[in-house]
SEKE-149524 format. One record per residue (C-alpha): x negated, y negated, z. Coordinates in steps of 0.02 Angstrom, whole numbers, plus 50000, padded with zeros to 5 digits. Layout:
N
XYZ ...
//
This chain:
931
431607064951891 430547052452008 429037060052005 428937059551821 429727042451808 428177035051922 427127043751774 427917034951646 427827018451750 426237019351777 425747023351599 426797008451537 425686998651682 424197003251609 424766998651425 425096982451495 423086981351581 422706985151413 423576969351339 422856960651471 424536955451548 424126959051743 425606954451847 426676964051722 425256980751751 425536976851926 427636977851908 427556993451822 426347001551956 427446992952122 428897001652039 428047017352028 427507018552202 429177017052263 429567034352165 428147045852206 427517054052365 426017064252286 424477057952355 423447058652220 424607047652101 424767033952241 422887034552239 423007030852053 424347019352097 423507010352223 421727009052150 422437002251972 423536988452086 422126983452173 421336980651978 422466969251929 422216959652090 420576954852040 420906949051883 422246936051954 421246931052086 422466938052213 420836945152324 421876948652493 423026957952398 421706966652300 420546971952452 422046979652536 422926991052362 420846998952391 420787001952577 422527012852527 421767021952373 420117023852506 421487031352632 422297045152545 420067047752472 418737042752540 417567044452384 418687038452264 417447027152206 418547015452088 419237009152252 417537008752337 416936997152188 418746986552194 418606987152377 416806978452382 417156965152250 418776957352316 417676954752479 416306947752411 417566934752346 418286932952524 416466930652593 416566946952700 414716951852630 414156961152787 415956972152725 415616972452532 414036977252557 414536997652646 415646999552519 414526997552381 413047005852472 414407021352492 414717018952270 412817019352252 412687032852364 414107044752267 413027037452081 411287033752128 410787030251953 412287018951939 411426999951864 412856992051895 413146998852095 410936994352120 411486976552054 412606972852183 411496979352315 410176966952282 411436954652231 412546956552422 410986961052504 410286944952440 411596932952503 411966942952669 409976936752722 410266919752667 411896919552750 410736924452910 409266913052885 410716898152880 411856903553066 409986909553150 409246891353098 410726880253130 410896890253280 409256886653332 409286869053279 410956868153384 410086878153542 408476865453497 409656846553507 410306851353680 408886857353744 408016838553735 409646828853790 409786838053926 407816835853971 407796820354056 405786820854032 406366816453828 405726802053731 406916786853695 406616792253498 406746807953511 408506810453608 409236795153482 408636809953326 409306823053422 411076812853456 410896806753263 410856825153219 411796833853331 413426822153262 412826823653084 413256841553107 414876840753197 415726833153058 415206850052955 416296864352963 415176876352962 414006863653108 415506861653182 415776881053198 414106886053269 414076870753417 415946878153485 415336894853472 413576891953530 414446886253716 414196867553629 415706861053731 414916866753902 413296857353849 414126842753776 415046838753970 413606842154035 413166825953928 414586817953988 414196821454174 412086809754115 412876793654157 411906788954014 412736777853855 411896782053725 412006801153780 413726800453811 414436789453657 413426803453578 414316818453677 415996809853623 415566807953434 415306826253416 416606830253482 417666822053383 416736828553231 417136843853296 419006840353312 419156834053140 420576840753051 420496858453162 422046864853288 421186878653363 419526869753424 420296852453440 421596862953550 420116871753655 419116855453670 420776847353752 420876860253906 419076858853914 418546844353939 420246839153985 421396825653986 421106814754121 419136816454107 419466809053920 420596794653975 419266790754114 418106788653980 419176777153892 419206766554056 417566763354098 417056744854053 416256744253917 416666740553738 415876752253622 416066767653751 418096764653746 418256761453564 417236778353533 418306789153645 419856782453583 419306790453410 418956805953465 420936807453562 421476801953409 420716814853292 421516827053448 423026819153395 422996821253228 422336840353212 423846845553352 425206834853257 424606841353072 424306823853031 422556831752975 422996837552799 422106852152810 422176866752735 422196879252859 421696898752811 421316914752888 421336916053092 421476898853095 423326900052977 423866915753101 423666904853246 425236898053295 425006884853440 426236873953516 425606856353534 426966847253615 426386850853761 424906844653736 425396828753646 426766824753800 425176825653914 424116814953796 425536801853792 426066803053986 424026797954050 423966784253931 425266775054020 424686779354145 423066772454115 424046755054045 424466752154249 422966759954307 422056744954429 420156756854405 420686754854177 419436741554072 420126727153980 419626737153848 420156754553918 421886747953920 421766739553747 421626756553663 422696764553746 424086753553684 423106756253512 423356773453525 425216771853589 425586760153443 424866771253320 425656789253349 427206785853452 428526778153308 428736786353169 427756780853010 429316784752877 430756778152951 431566793052813 431276806252953 432666807953089 431726812453225 431126799253369 430996810453521 429436804653544 429866787853558 431456790453661 430146798753787 428846784053795 430536771453801 431276781953949 429656784054048 428406770953995 429496754953943 429266747854128 427466750554102 427356741853956 428356727954033 426946727754165 425706723754061 426616710553950 427056700754130 425246699954185 424636684454247 422956680154223 422866668154361 423626680154482 422226690954606 423646705054566 423166703354375 422756720154306 420846719754205 421346712954026 420706705953861 421256689453766 422386704953659 422976716953786 424766706353782 425106706853609 424466722953592 425706727953700 426746714153610 426806723653454 427046739253529 428866736253597 429206730153450 428916745353382 429756754753488 431526746053461 431306745453289 431046765153288 432486765553405 434126772353274 435856769153323 436446755453457 436636765653608 434676768053592 434526750453596 435736744253716 434546755353826 432966748453771 433916731453853 434526736854001 432786745554070 432066725954016 433476716754083 433416728054252 431266724154254 431726706254232 433326704054350 432166713954469 430836701854472 431756686054540 431446680454705 431766664454786 430426666854913 428916673254802 428536663254650 427456674354578 428496685054556 429486673054464 428126669754358 427916684454307 429846687154250 429446673354151 427966679354049 428986695454038 430116688553926 428756676453861 428046692153798 429356699753720 429976685153622 428436690853533 428906704953504 430966710053430 431496692853416 433266697153440 433096706553611 431756691953692 433306681453623 434786692753727 433346690153869 433496672153870 435286673053895 435016681554047 435676667454177 434336658254261 433026662554129 432846643854062 433296633654170 431676642954270 430866640154136 431116622554137 430646624254332 429116631354306 428646617254220 428746606454366 427756616554490 426216609754571 425286627054525 424306627354369 424736645254329 426506642554319 426356629054207 425296635754099 426466651154095 428216641354083 427326629953940 426776646053833 428796655153886 429696635453822 428306636953641 429046655353607 430776651953679 431116637453556 430966647853383 432866644253370 433396624953355 434606630653473 433866636553600 432386620853559 433876608753554 434226612653751 432246613753797 432506594753694 433646588453795 432926598453957 431246599653959 430416588253838 429956575853958 429456586754078 428296591853946 427626577153911 427626573754066 426456589954109 425476583153939 424936568054002 424546570354211 423736586754166 421576588754146 421686609554133 421236609253936 422386625553923 423876619253982 423636601953875 423736612553734 424676622653754 425696608053811 425486601953641 426016616253556 427626614953626 427996599053587 427186601553377 428736615153402 430046608553475 429736594853375 429746606053196 430996612653262 432266602253114 431116615052981 431096604352816 432416594952832 431926576752804 433566572552889 433416584953058 431866576053139 432126579153310 430816568453408 430826548353332 429746539553166 427896542453175 427866557153352 427386570053258 426006563053163 425386557053323 425496574753383 424496582253209 423256570053247 422936576453429 422866595653367 421526585453224 420456580053352 420276599653445 420006606353284 418676599053241 417816597653431 416806612853394 416176609453597 417956616053617 418106635353667 419066644853503 420536650453617 421146631353647 420476627353442 421536643053393 423106633553486 422666616953403 422876628553247 424656635553291 425246618253327 425006612453144 425596627453088 427396620253149 427016601253112 426746606152938 428496608552904 428356587952912 427656582852719 426886566352791 426146579752936 425316591052795 425046578152658 424006565452803 423026584252859 422546587952671 421646573552651 420756575852825 419266587152765 418416589152909 420066594052998 420426606452868 418906615152835 418726615653051 420536625553044 419866633052877 418136638752944 419166646653086 420296657953009 418316666952924 417696666953101 417006684153140 418236690353274 419776681953241 421456687153317 423226689153242 423906674353290 422396663353198 422916671953055 424596670553058 424376649853105 423156647552975 424376656252850 425746648652894 425146628952875 424236636152713 426276640352655 426816624052725 425636614252620 425956621152455 427686622152509 427686639952446 428966645152582 430636651452526 431946634252482 433656635152452 434656629652294 435596615452312 437146616952216 437706597552188 439726602752191 439446609552375 438356594152392 439846582852381 440876594552456 439846592652639 439796575252594 441806573652591 441716588352748 440706576452843 439656592452883 437576589852859 436596589052718 434646593952684 433646579452634 432106585152551 430656572752598 429916561652459 428226570052480 429256587352465 428936583452288 428126590052120 426866578052087 426346577952298 426566596952307 425136597152149 423776585252238 424006594552394 423506612252277 422006603752198 421126595552359 421516613152464 420556624052316 418966609252305 419236611652481 418556631352422 420286638452511 420246656952406 418626660252476 419536659152641 420776668152596 419806683552518 419086684552710 420766684752782 421386696652679 419536707652716 420226707352907 420536725252970 422606730052989 422776727553157 422416710553155 423006706652969 425056710452983 426236710852839 426956697952885 425196688452889 424866695952693 426546690852634 426226672352676 424466676152601 425376680252449 426396665752457 424886652452461 423826663952307 425656663852188 425446641952224 424016641652195 423716651952040 425246641051976 424386630451874 423716639351713 422026624451717 421416631751921 421546649951891 419886652551808 419266640951986 420296658152075 419466671451986 417816662952009 417946661152203 418616682452221 420546677352197 420696691652083 420136704752185 420936700552342 422506698952254 422536719452230 422566725352436 424266712852432 425136718752299 424926738452355 425306735652534 426286724452653 428076718252631 429306719152488 429156702552461 427576702852498 426766712852365 428056705852216 427126687652277 425576695852267 426086705952101 426766689552005 424986681252068 423996698651987 425066693651813 424686674351811 422706679351820 422966693751694 423806685151563 422546671451552 420826676951597 419596690451541 419766706151665 418196709651672 417736695951739 419546695151851 419566711551915 417866718251864 417316738451870 418686750451925 419916737052032 420596732251857 421446749851849 422416745752013 422976728751917 424146738051834 425356746351949 425816728252015 426226722551853 427486738251788 428256731751974 428806719151870 429786726351727 430986731651841 432646721151811 432746717551985 431376707951965 431896687451890 431386684651707 429786674051726 429096686451853 429706702051677 428756689251565 427196686651636 426916703851692 427256707051499 425996694451460 424416699551585 424886719151520 424646712151353 422746706951411 422586723251484 423026735051374 421686725651228 420276730551310 420316747051334 420926765751301 420856767151463 421736757751520 423186760151379 423396775751471 423296770651622 424846758851581 425656774151513 425336783751658 426336769551760 427766773351644 427776757451558 428326761851422 430306762651447 430286745251513 429166736651380 430436745951233 431876739051341 431246721451319 430866723251150 432866722251130 433156708451252 434066694751172 432846678851269 431476675451131 429936672351253 430526689951323 430506698151160 428776692251078 428136699151240 428726716551253 428316715751051 426346709551055 425996720651249 426886736251118 425706732450970 424156735451081 425176749051144 425416761350964 423306760350982 423516775451122 423716793551044 425346796751188 425986780651159 426076789550941 426636804550984 428506796451068 428376788050891 428136805550792 429766813150905 431276817050860 432726810850904 432226792550952 432506773750852 430736767150922 430426765850719 431826758550698 431816745450816 429696741450743 430436738450570 431856729050590 430896717850726 429656713550587 431206706850494 431826693450623 431396676050605 430166670850732 428636671350675 427656678250829 428876691550820 428596697050652 426686696150668 426396708250845 427916719950769 426736719150587 425616724550697 426106738150792 426646745450597 425216742350534 424206751350666 425716765450664 425576770950469 423666770050473 423936783550617 425096796550541 425786800450370 427226807350444 427946787650516 427626781050334 428656793250291 430166789750447 429956773050402 430566773750228 432296783450308 432476772550504 433536758850388 433816755350209 433126735850250 431466742150277 431006737650083 431686720750065 430896717950255 428886725450159 429076712750038 429586696250158 427936702950256 426696703150096 427536685950050 427586676550228 426896659250243 425766662450378 424506673650331 424216686450482 425936688950454 425716694350269 424106701450306 424836716250396 426376717150275 424976721450136 424136733850273 425826741550267 426146744650094 424366750650072 424846762750208 426346768150110 425346768549942 423926779950025 425196794050103 426036800049987 425936798749776 428076799449761 428116786849898 426936773349803 428026778049643 429486769449737 428616756149808 427626750549614 429546752649551 430086739749685 429756721149668 428356723849768 427006725949637 427316712249573 427106702649747 425386713849736 425036706949568 425366689449613 424306687949784 422826700049700 422776686849576 422196671649674 420706665449712 420026673549884 419346656249977 419036658150183 420456657350250 421336668950117 419896682350092 420556698150170 422546695250109 421796695749943 420566708949964 421906720750035 423216716649903 421966721049760 421526737349864 423326743649866 423166740849664 421836751149654 422606766149720 424016761449612 422846763449466 422236778949556 424046785749519 423966780949356 425366771049404 424616754049306 423286751649212 421766737949214 422056723649065 420406720448975 
//
């Protein structure tokens, strides 16, 4: 019975195969295979299922089935040829060639077999030629590189060729197979910088996207050797080695996003141990005196990038916990380094800042209070362990560590300031005779005085000391930092005019000193950056910011500083903060008069606005900033590397752009200086607030500018998503309105842009605002829809049954608002012109359709009247029965009256359309011409 059923299933499979239903055929053959033990039938079923595999491009399955058929009958010519075809598709040309050779031996006169033999032979020869030529090229390159007598130009060419070859999968594999790793290690031992760079870059190319090769290279070269290369006193080599380690980490952690196949997929590697070993070596580098400043920076960059979770939705933060337990003290040691002390490790200007950022990222990556408490306890133990009445150097390091943490996780820093003796030690160090102590203390006071309560303590206890240091010190570094400290304390009341910390005119004096330092180009860049930071605090005072924008040399000096080729994080943030203060683009709490009265009655402090913070003064400052060329500077700042341009700085830049775009007359200047292009990355990346502000600025520009000029080339398509995000009901009415205006302008340009808007799922939001009670929002949404209906996919939405889209447009044509009527009539005219079905549907969606159409045809505004007449013509042209219904109504009389008017220049289109409607009625025979 089972054998008979198997035969029946085979026949059924054959029928499916003939009907080209290959999946069903394969299913029938598979069922039959389970029921039979007859060898001949088994061979046939496997052979047939192999044919199905070839048709469905399941080549691995096809080769496997054909092999099973061949195992039963080694001269099964069909099975041999099918396996040959499958193997050819899998790239196994040599095995495919052997199979087709067997076929040709069994049937020498078969032309198909002979042709396949020739084709495969050619492919194999070509593959061997490429392989051997690549092998010989690799060998030749290594010979040149390892030959001490090779000329410089030959060496450079060979090194570059090797790097290029390593970036291609085939080339990387040939280098690897030809003992390339051992030869590259020899290049690393030459101690010649150009050869070492070439070797590291080649290894980097070989590791990219290949886990097995990356693991082999890591073990062959050894992590301690790689780290020692990154530790050298050279700017280029540590960066290149950092890229190699990043390629290895990406490959080991699966960040390469490469699709693995064959052996690579089958190879299961436990990479956790290797990744842990890399992290341990990087942490050890942080505290080693043998490591250069550049090497330490690169180790911090790698830890910053790879330890904290990239997405907080991922539950596992084990890497962060491991680094906190085993490396936090090492990171704190870097943060606490004091350059003037003899025990200081080699550092760059950015090392301590990078360590502060790492501490911040690790702290933010903790998931619960116990984890944060553990983190805080390690910091507390480290700092209190440094306090020593007998050793001033240790006390300085403790305060420097607190200062560094305050630049990272500020909440944690504030808790540490509360430790017994910390604030007192800061004030005491200000009075020290050693300049190194004063420098550390002043910087710590600057970072500590962010909270008003702390600032008040320092104003009470430390201002006189700061002033004394400022007057007496001859060290410019201390002088500028003391000035910034005084600036920060002077601005502790924020924008509140009633909370001035210093006497009248004191902040202006501090600002003038900052102006002098900024304008003095002979002063070192670091000092000038501190002056910019001082202004970032002082410009909260309206008198200071008004004076600053009028001091053109100081303003230009700050903008030039921001445009410098190698800015650091602090300068970009300081300049952005100053510009936010000058444009008043910070958040201001709404003042409720009732609450003000209540506060006065209860004798509470009421915030006061400075007279120079009123709109007229702000507008004047914006004009001066635009005249000074601030847009080109902002565009340069946006292009800065992501490691320098933090999300917080991006938000500040977005706020400035939004303030500058406020006046429509200024938007042309902003576009001309590249502001439109600069806003796009700010709207796509950064904080949520920053993205909204940048999107709003983009909407303001898109609403009034020619998109081809404002956003040239493909950039215009990147503008759509930020604008669509502003249609969210959580955004305010002005943002909704200006986003709709921007989308209206974009949707007018091309169908490709309309398609992009449709794909970003903006249509439901646009329809939602067409129901809005607010007249301007409803008008803007209807105008946008008027442009969107030209798109075929949008038209299909209107054609679909079970929705009221067309009804809404028809009813909007009957609104009292001329602009809404005009836009809705335009949309209806285009829809009825595009599809006859919509002409019929229009008459069914509401009983008022005819009355609305007649009102459009009699409208006082000619553009509305013209659109109404076009709709009438579309309905007349759609169907004779529908035309008859229109002729029997008062519409015929309206058409006759309009058609008889004299067509002057303004009314020509209206009169002509009415006459075309009457001609269409004559064509149907409903009316006759009067002789």
